[in-house]
SEBA-118587 format. One line per 3 residues: number of its first residue (from 1); their letters; for each residue x, z, y of C-alpha. Coordinates in pm, 1 decimal. Layout:
! residues N
NUM) a) X/Z/Y | ... $
//
This chain:
! residues 296
1) msf) -1553.8/-579.3/501.9 | -1389.8/-561.6/130.7 | -1072.6/-419.7/88.1 $
4) stw) -946.7/-762.1/-79.6 | -988.6/-936.7/252.8 | -830.9/-677.3/405.1 $
7) vag) -556.8/-729.8/119.4 | -538.5/-1115.9/170.7 | -523.0/-1026.4/547.3 $
10) arp) -207.5/-871.0/493.2 | -43.5/-1174.0/369.2 | 95.3/-1029.0/32.0 $
13) rtl) 290.2/-1388.6/-29.2 | 520.5/-1237.7/247.1 | 582.5/-934.0/136.0 $
16) paa) 880.4/-1015.5/-116.0 | 1058.9/-1095.2/237.4 | 1052.0/-729.1/272.8 $
19) aap) 1180.2/-643.2/-78.0 | 1423.4/-843.8/-95.8 | 1668.0/-694.4/156.7 $
22) ila) 1657.2/-374.2/-28.1 | 1757.5/-487.0/-326.8 | 2009.8/-682.4/-176.7 $
25) gva) 2149.6/-369.1/24.1 | 2141.3/-208.6/-287.5 | 2365.8/-498.7/-491.6 $
28) agl) 2621.5/-479.9/-218.6 | 2673.7/-127.0/-235.5 | 2707.4/-126.6/-626.1 $
31) gtt) 2943.3/-427.5/-604.4 | 3208.0/-280.2/-373.2 | 3145.6/86.7/-344.4 $
34) pap) 3172.4/421.3/-539.0 | 2833.7/510.7/-670.9 | 2672.5/807.1/-477.8 $
37) plw) 2458.0/1075.1/-624.0 | 2158.3/938.4/-847.4 | 1882.1/1086.8/-592.5 $
40) rli) 2025.9/884.6/-310.2 | 2073.2/597.5/-539.0 | 1695.8/587.6/-664.7 $
43) llp) 1522.0/764.4/-333.8 | 1680.9/618.3/-17.1 | 1636.5/226.0/-136.4 $
46) llc) 1250.6/322.5/-213.1 | 1220.8/468.1/130.9 | 1379.8/155.8/275.3 $
49) lgv) 1169.0/-40.9/87.8 | 841.6/184.2/199.0 | 925.0/135.1/579.2 $
52) ala) 1003.0/-261.1/524.7 | 659.5/-310.5/318.2 | 485.0/-112.8/592.7 $
55) lqv) 674.3/-335.8/859.8 | 596.5/-649.0/703.4 | 232.7/-579.3/670.9 $
58) gvn) 215.9/-415.5/988.4 | 393.5/-733.3/1174.9 | 134.5/-930.0/983.0 $
61) yan) -204.5/-744.2/1108.5 | -32.9/-741.7/1471.3 | 19.0/-1114.2/1424.9 $
64) dys) -337.8/-1165.7/1331.5 | -463.6/-972.4/1618.1 | -254.0/-1117.6/1912.9 $
67) dgi) -308.5/-1479.8/1775.8 | -694.6/-1393.1/1716.5 | -755.5/-1291.4/2069.4 $
70) rgt) -591.7/-1561.8/2254.6 | -747.6/-1821.4/2058.9 | -442.8/-1946.3/1852.2 $
73) ddv) -585.4/-1901.0/1514.4 | -899.4/-2051.4/1574.4 | -775.2/-2382.7/1389.3 $
76) rvg) -564.2/-2284.7/1098.7 | -438.7/-2369.6/766.7 | -342.0/-2110.8/516.2 $
79) pvr) -363.1/-1722.4/480.0 | -712.8/-1585.2/594.6 | -690.6/-1475.6/971.9 $
82) lta) -934.7/-1150.3/988.0 | -962.9/-1148.2/1366.1 | -1004.1/-1529.5/1429.9 $
85) sgl) -1273.4/-1572.1/1168.2 | -1450.2/-1310.1/1251.2 | -1403.1/-1101.6/920.6 $
88) arp) -1305.2/-804.5/1110.1 | -1304.4/-651.5/1491.4 | -1035.6/-730.8/1690.0 $
91) gav) -949.1/-342.3/1754.1 | -980.8/-243.0/1350.1 | -683.4/-533.2/1311.6 $
94) kra) -527.9/-405.2/1576.4 | -544.5/-22.7/1413.8 | -432.1/-154.1/1124.9 $
97) afl) -132.4/-259.4/1245.9 | -26.2/29.4/1432.0 | -85.1/247.8/1110.3 $
100) cfg) 131.3/34.3/922.6 | 381.9/81.1/1226.0 | 303.0/439.3/1186.3 $
103) vaa) 383.2/463.3/801.4 | 739.2/267.4/877.2 | 813.9/528.6/1155.2 $
106) vlg) 753.2/862.4/890.0 | 896.6/710.1/622.0 | 1212.3/582.3/823.2 $
109) svt) 1213.7/906.4/981.1 | 1224.3/1104.9/625.0 | 1497.3/806.9/582.6 $
112) vvl) 1731.6/914.8/877.5 | 1675.3/1302.9/804.7 | 1834.0/1235.1/436.3 $
115) sgh) 2110.9/1017.3/529.1 | 2237.1/1190.9/829.0 | 2293.8/890.7/1004.1 $
118) wwl) 2052.4/963.1/1336.6 | 2122.9/667.0/1510.7 | 1911.4/447.0/1330.9 $
121) lgv) 1619.5/625.4/1459.9 | 1725.4/366.8/1770.4 | 1700.6/84.6/1536.7 $
124) gaa) 1384.3/151.4/1338.2 | 1201.9/213.8/1710.7 | 1345.6/-147.9/1795.7 $
127) sil) 1224.5/-264.7/1457.3 | 862.8/-150.3/1545.3 | 897.2/-306.2/1903.0 $
130) aaw) 1023.4/-622.1/1779.7 | 735.9/-678.0/1484.6 | 476.3/-597.8/1760.2 $
133) yyt) 631.7/-799.4/2062.2 | 677.7/-1101.0/1799.0 | 291.2/-1239.4/1978.4 $
136) ggs) 204.0/-919.5/2127.6 | 242.3/-821.0/2455.3 | 219.5/-1080.9/2786.0 $
139) rpy) 512.4/-1271.7/2713.6 | 573.1/-1288.4/2283.7 | 902.6/-1398.0/2215.2 $
142) gyr) 726.6/-1624.8/1898.8 | 558.0/-1791.9/2175.0 | 906.4/-1881.2/2292.1 $
145) glg) 1104.1/-2006.7/1946.8 | 1259.2/-1681.5/1938.1 | 1059.3/-1603.6/1626.4 $
148) evm) 1316.9/-1670.7/1377.5 | 1591.7/-1503.3/1570.6 | 1430.3/-1170.7/1530.0 $
151) vfl) 1348.0/-1246.1/1130.3 | 1712.9/-1285.7/1053.9 | 1796.9/-1008.4/1277.0 $
154) ffg) 1582.7/-733.1/1170.6 | 1462.2/-890.2/760.1 | 1789.3/-982.9/727.6 $
157) lva) 2088.0/-788.0/916.9 | 1913.6/-468.5/963.7 | 1719.2/-434.4/653.7 $
160) tvg) 2004.9/-506.9/412.0 | 2328.2/-375.7/617.1 | 2082.5/-62.6/639.8 $
163) ttl) 1979.5/-14.9/252.5 | 2345.4/-25.1/184.2 | 2420.1/200.6/474.6 $
166) vtf) 2192.3/501.2/401.5 | 2246.5/486.7/44.5 | 2615.0/438.8/3.7 $
169) dsa) 2706.4/564.7/375.7 | 2918.6/244.2/441.9 | 2874.0/-118.4/516.6 $
172) ppa) 3135.6/-320.0/369.1 | 3186.0/-665.9/404.1 | 2967.0/-762.6/75.0 $
175) swv) 2653.3/-628.0/287.3 | 2689.9/-820.1/575.5 | 2738.0/-1149.9/405.3 $
178) aat) 2463.0/-1087.7/160.1 | 2260.2/-1015.5/502.4 | 2322.2/-1388.7/629.4 $
181) gig) 2196.3/-1504.1/330.1 | 1889.5/-1257.2/304.2 | 1824.0/-1356.2/659.4 $
184) ala) 1846.5/-1687.5/632.7 | 1574.6/-1722.7/388.0 | 1369.9/-1500.5/560.6 $
187) sal) 1350.5/-1722.7/818.0 | 1298.3/-2067.0/613.4 | 975.6/-1835.4/527.4 $
190) lvv) 897.8/-1839.8/924.1 | 1011.5/-2222.1/962.4 | 805.3/-2363.4/700.4 $
193) nnl) 478.9/-2083.9/820.0 | 558.1/-2279.4/1192.2 | 585.9/-2661.4/1034.2 $
196) rdl) 255.3/-2612.6/866.2 | 113.1/-2502.8/1165.9 | 312.6/-2742.9/1430.0 $
199) tad) 25.3/-2975.9/1503.4 | -215.1/-2663.1/1638.5 | 58.5/-2464.0/1777.4 $
202) aev) 138.8/-2770.2/1995.6 | -197.0/-2791.3/2075.3 | -231.9/-2460.6/2215.7 $
205) gkr) 39.8/-2426.7/2391.3 | 252.3/-2204.4/2118.1 | 613.1/-2290.8/2146.0 $
208) tla) 737.3/-2209.8/1816.2 | 1115.0/-2333.6/1730.4 | 913.8/-2602.4/1502.1 $
211) trl) 747.6/-2745.0/1801.5 | 1084.9/-2770.0/1985.9 | 1235.3/-2912.5/1680.6 $
214) gds) 968.0/-3116.5/1583.8 | 870.1/-3246.3/1224.7 | 1178.5/-3404.1/1107.0 $
217) gtr) 1430.8/-3121.5/1298.9 | 1255.3/-2852.2/1147.4 | 1232.1/-3005.8/780.1 $
220) vff) 1615.2/-3037.0/860.6 | 1633.3/-2705.7/965.6 | 1423.5/-2519.6/642.3 $
223) val) 1710.6/-2707.1/405.1 | 2005.5/-2580.2/613.1 | 1846.6/-2244.8/605.0 $
226) lva) 1851.1/-2269.4/219.0 | 2192.0/-2371.5/190.2 | 2332.8/-2095.7/409.7 $
229) gav) 2153.3/-1833.7/187.4 | 2314.7/-2024.8/-157.3 | 2679.6/-2011.0/51.0 $
232) svl) 2616.8/-1681.9/93.7 | 2592.2/-1595.6/-245.3 | 2930.5/-1722.6/-297.2 $
235) gvm) 3062.7/-1485.2/-38.4 | 2907.6/-1201.6/-238.1 | 3120.1/-1295.1/-531.0 $
238) als) 3410.8/-1320.1/-361.8 | 3359.6/-1008.2/-224.4 | 3250.1/-795.7/-511.4 $
241) tpw) 3213.9/-948.8/-862.5 | 3193.9/-1300.9/-1008.9 | 2810.8/-1200.9/-1159.9 $
244) agl) 2677.8/-1178.3/-789.1 | 2681.8/-1594.6/-879.0 | 2321.3/-1468.1/-1091.5 $
247) gll) 2201.4/-1492.9/-781.6 | 2216.6/-1851.1/-724.4 | 1955.9/-1913.2/-1022.9 $
250) gfv) 1670.8/-1781.4/-764.2 | 1732.1/-2153.0/-608.1 | 1591.3/-2310.7/-925.1 $
253) lvl) 1263.8/-2205.9/-783.0 | 1289.9/-2401.4/-413.8 | 1429.9/-2710.4/-571.0 $
256) gpa) 1101.1/-2900.2/-627.9 | 904.3/-2787.2/-348.6 | 1215.6/-2825.3/-97.8 $
259) arl) 1194.8/-3235.5/-214.0 | 839.8/-3257.6/-154.6 | 899.4/-3107.0/185.6 $
262) lgg) 1160.5/-3361.4/251.3 | 952.8/-3619.3/194.3 | 707.9/-3519.7/453.1 $
265) aig) 434.1/-3283.2/258.6 | 212.5/-3130.5/494.0 | -111.4/-2872.7/557.0 $
268) rdl) -175.0/-2703.2/262.9 | 43.7/-2904.9/72.3 | 318.9/-2645.2/221.7 $
271) iam) 158.4/-2316.3/78.6 | 322.6/-2387.7/-218.8 | 653.5/-2431.1/-39.5 $
274) lqa) 628.5/-2076.7/123.0 | 560.1/-1939.4/-225.9 | 824.6/-2075.2/-321.4 $
277) tsf) 1063.2/-1991.4/-83.9 | 923.6/-1632.7/-109.8 | 1029.4/-1600.0/-430.6 $
280) tel) 1385.2/-1740.8/-363.4 | 1441.5/-1503.1/-161.6 | 1348.0/-1200.6/-396.1 $
283) ama) 1531.0/-1362.6/-707.8 | 1806.2/-1426.5/-525.5 | 1823.8/-1068.9/-417.5 $
286) agl) 1745.8/-955.5/-776.0 | 2008.7/-1179.6/-934.4 | 2297.2/-992.2/-687.3 $
289) llg) 2167.2/-627.1/-789.0 | 2137.2/-770.6/-1181.4 | 2500.7/-915.1/-1111.8 $
292) avv) 2645.7/-602.6/-934.9 | 2498.3/-349.9/-1244.9 | 2669.7/-621.1/-1499.8 $
295) gr) 3034.7/-618.4/-1304.1 | 3092.5/-282.0/-1239.6 $
//
């Protein structure tokens, strides 16, 4: 199998969701606390980024493997499915997932050693377990409508506040508020993904939050998450600098696609919504970081 096929199977459209909490975490620290030594300000966020990217790719491969062997990916719209399509052996996809988890574990351990926050080893282990059991194991929580909750927790609160903590040795309120917004947008990504697959998931008994809320309820929930993301920027502005408002500019990217989603877009039309949401999250985080730099 070609390298490009493995890249497609890693679902690169989701990767901005791994980078966004790192940028937001640095932004929250810069906007509210004294700057750490330059090596710490550069190296530790880069290590956090490596951990987040490895976990994101790992959970994508793990999802591909677990859904593929269960048969729940047999009829899907969207990114290539390596296992279900027969492009890769299930064992190879599983090994790719665990290789990514191993990379995350190594980079996370280095981060812990350099930062001195040893208790974060437990958080890192929990993150890897959450990545696998999203669709893995005998009772995957993603099949019980808990996917968005865990995404909010690990790709929102843990990733954002964790970055601030290891970089600045503190977790100010601005970091928690930013983390809430990042977590909301990361969850919105999963909501769109599950809305796209709602019919297929319902047919195979995959009880995602979308299948529980129904089509219209899922669309309303998505918009509510976008609003939560925007409100969080206002909170960061109040706690740090008005320049943090630059994070609101990113929401321009999602206005048109969100209108189409509310208008009833389905299937492949939702793929553009995924990309727009992903880049909105990244743009929001970048705007927060730029605002923190300008406002210092």
